[in-house]
Backbone bond lengths (Angstrom), bond angles and torsions (degrees), N, CA, C in turn:
res aa  C-N    CA-C-N  psi(-1)  N-CA   C-N-CA  omega(-1)  CA-C   N-CA-C  phi
1 X - - - 1.406 - - 1.534 109.73 -
2 X 1.339 115.99 123.65 1.446 120.40 -171.82 1.595 106.95 -79.02
3 X 1.292 125.65 3.41 1.408 121.03 179.00 1.517 110.03 -93.67
4 X 1.295 117.46 -7.48 1.447 124.88 -176.84 1.574 102.54 -68.76
5 X 1.349 118.79 144.94 1.448 118.75 -174.16 1.600 111.04 -74.07
6 X 1.288 117.31 -20.37 1.466 122.18 -177.74 1.610 107.27 -90.10
7 X 1.223 122.01 -4.84 1.573 122.03 -177.44 1.559 103.87 -90.79
8 X 1.279 116.17 132.30 1.355 126.96 176.84 1.526 112.08 -114.79
9 X 1.248 124.66 121.50 1.388 125.63 168.77 1.454 116.14 -83.36
10 X 1.270 117.47 127.13 1.506 118.10 -171.22 1.483 109.06 -125.45
11 X 1.258 122.38 135.11 1.338 130.49 178.71 1.587 111.05 -115.65
12 X 1.232 119.73 140.74 1.482 127.04 -179.13 1.485 108.28 -146.98
13 X 1.395 114.76 128.01 1.361 124.55 178.32 1.598 107.94 -92.42
14 X 1.311 120.09 122.56 1.434 122.97 175.78 1.565 109.43 -78.43
15 X 1.280 121.75 118.63 1.433 119.47 173.77 1.548 111.73 -100.50
16 X 1.299 109.05 162.69 1.580 116.48 176.10 1.582 113.03 63.29
17 X 1.265 116.75 26.28 1.464 120.55 171.46 1.537 106.81 -81.63
18 X 1.334 113.16 155.69 1.476 117.95 -175.05 1.550 104.80 -98.16
19 X 1.413 113.22 132.88 1.452 119.81 179.51 1.589 110.79 -58.99
20 X 1.299 111.61 130.83 1.572 113.88 177.83 1.601 108.66 90.74
21 X 1.348 118.00 -19.77 1.449 114.58 -175.97 1.369 115.74 -75.27
22 X 1.315 119.64 163.05 1.524 123.77 -178.07 1.524 107.85 -114.37
23 X 1.318 119.16 138.92 1.423 129.37 178.89 1.485 113.92 -134.30
24 X 1.347 112.52 159.26 1.447 124.66 164.12 1.442 109.73 -122.30
25 X 1.377 111.00 147.97 1.470 114.99 -178.00 1.548 111.83 -128.65
26 X 1.350 116.19 151.20 1.482 124.12 173.02 1.509 103.69 -139.69
27 X 1.268 116.63 156.92 1.519 123.77 -176.46 1.508 110.84 -147.84
28 X 1.317 116.01 162.10 1.390 124.28 173.57 1.529 109.15 -141.52
29 X 1.299 115.25 162.51 1.598 118.55 176.97 1.414 109.94 -110.78
30 X 1.309 116.58 150.47 1.485 121.75 174.66 1.463 110.82 -137.62
31 X 1.320 115.73 138.70 1.450 121.44 170.01 1.471 110.32 -142.33
32 X 1.356 119.93 -168.73 1.462 121.74 -171.60 1.579 110.90 -66.82
33 X 1.371 119.82 -16.25 1.424 122.24 177.02 1.447 114.30 -85.43
34 X 1.267 121.68 -25.14 1.380 128.27 -178.22 1.535 120.94 151.63
35 X 1.303 120.01 -162.86 1.439 122.33 -175.87 1.514 108.59 -122.42
36 X 1.397 113.10 135.75 1.446 118.48 -177.62 1.585 106.10 -71.29
37 X 1.386 110.78 -179.59 1.451 120.50 171.62 1.568 103.35 -78.12
38 X 1.260 115.49 163.29 1.436 126.10 178.14 1.565 107.51 -77.84
39 X 1.385 113.29 137.72 1.527 115.93 175.62 1.436 113.52 -67.22
40 X 1.304 115.19 171.46 1.435 121.02 172.52 1.442 107.00 -67.37
41 X 1.398 118.13 148.70 1.344 120.92 179.14 1.620 115.14 -68.63
42 X 1.168 118.18 138.46 1.538 122.20 -177.58 1.424 114.44 -65.92
43 X 1.340 120.65 169.36 1.354 126.70 172.33 1.582 106.46 -69.56
44 X 1.295 115.33 159.12 1.525 116.90 179.99 1.535 110.52 -63.26
45 X 1.346 120.39 129.31 1.475 124.11 178.63 1.389 108.86 -114.71
46 X 1.270 124.42 128.02 1.337 126.14 178.56 1.567 115.62 -100.31
47 X 1.220 119.71 127.49 1.557 122.31 -179.61 1.468 109.99 -66.78
48 X 1.358 120.86 152.29 1.351 120.97 178.52 1.578 105.53 -76.63
49 X 1.401 116.43 149.36 1.456 122.63 174.84 1.572 107.20 -64.44
50 X 1.297 116.30 148.08 1.455 121.07 176.64 1.522 108.27 -79.43
51 X 1.310 117.59 169.53 1.490 118.78 174.68 1.552 110.43 -91.96
52 X 1.275 110.82 149.89 1.500 117.70 -179.51 1.584 109.61 -57.58
53 X 1.401 116.22 155.96 1.499 117.62 173.85 1.504 108.09 -66.13
54 X 1.303 115.27 165.27 1.463 124.52 172.10 1.570 111.12 -66.12
55 X 1.204 125.98 134.02 1.435 125.40 -178.14 1.453 108.49 -71.51
56 X 1.340 115.75 154.93 1.471 122.41 178.32 1.452 102.44 -82.75
57 X 1.380 120.31 168.17 1.486 130.32 -176.69 1.604 102.58 -68.76
58 X 1.436 112.91 138.04 1.435 118.31 170.02 1.509 108.30 -64.17
59 X 1.437 112.06 165.49 1.460 119.83 -174.34 1.526 106.21 -154.03
60 X 1.410 111.02 162.49 1.472 117.56 170.02 1.479 110.11 -89.62
61 X 1.319 114.21 122.88 1.457 117.39 -171.89 1.585 111.72 -74.33
62 X 1.340 109.06 -34.57 1.522 113.96 -179.22 1.549 106.98 -145.37
63 X 1.374 115.69 164.64 1.435 122.62 178.94 1.470 108.97 -61.82
64 X 1.243 121.94 -28.66 1.481 127.17 -175.16 1.579 107.40 -76.08
65 X 1.240 116.72 -1.66 1.549 114.59 -175.82 1.569 108.17 -89.09
66 X 1.268 118.53 19.47 1.399 119.27 175.96 1.552 108.76 -133.14
67 X 1.353 115.46 144.41 1.524 122.24 170.82 1.462 103.50 -135.36
68 X 1.378 114.64 171.53 1.463 117.53 -178.58 1.600 114.63 -62.09
69 X 1.462 113.63 -13.24 1.423 112.18 179.06 1.514 110.36 -130.50
70 X 1.380 118.34 13.54 1.529 110.47 171.78 1.566 107.75 -155.74
71 X 1.416 110.12 174.46 1.470 116.70 172.66 1.451 104.85 -135.50
72 X 1.282 118.02 149.20 1.494 122.12 172.20 1.562 106.41 -115.68
73 X 1.413 116.45 104.81 1.356 118.16 -179.97 1.575 111.56 -94.25
74 X 1.283 112.86 150.90 1.481 120.37 178.99 1.514 107.92 -122.34
75 X 1.292 113.73 148.93 1.453 117.97 171.21 1.492 109.90 -147.73
76 X 1.335 114.66 155.64 1.413 123.09 178.29 1.512 110.69 -96.43
77 X 1.364 120.20 126.38 1.383 118.96 179.72 1.552 113.97 -58.79
78 X 1.272 117.76 145.14 1.468 116.84 175.95 1.477 115.30 -75.60
79 X 1.297 122.31 164.91 1.437 125.15 174.38 1.512 102.23 -63.23
80 X 1.351 118.49 134.00 1.459 124.88 -172.26 1.532 110.00 -99.80
81 X 1.267 122.81 -9.53 1.536 120.50 -178.61 1.467 113.02 50.40
82 X 1.319 120.97 23.71 1.549 126.12 173.74 1.641 103.84 86.21
83 X 1.335 124.86 3.73 1.378 120.54 173.21 1.484 111.81 -97.34
84 X 1.376 115.20 151.68 1.474 123.22 -176.36 1.511 105.94 -71.23
85 X 1.320 114.76 134.22 1.417 122.16 169.87 1.472 111.17 -96.86
86 X 1.398 113.61 124.22 1.422 119.81 -177.82 1.496 110.02 -101.44
């Protein structure tokens, strides 16, 4: 129960995890008296996929990509970091 005076809620941000990767975690506590046993390993936790990079500007690939009534624009897809590009 987190309302007990001896209970401490602790937050930790995991850095350098891979987007879309799955991890399991365990932890221990330490104070001036010593170190606790390690916790049981958590259930599998999957990181959210990251968002794709911003696309670069479209361009005309050749001079023939224009007519008096149309343009044919080309663009290179951005790096998707494993996320779906819509």
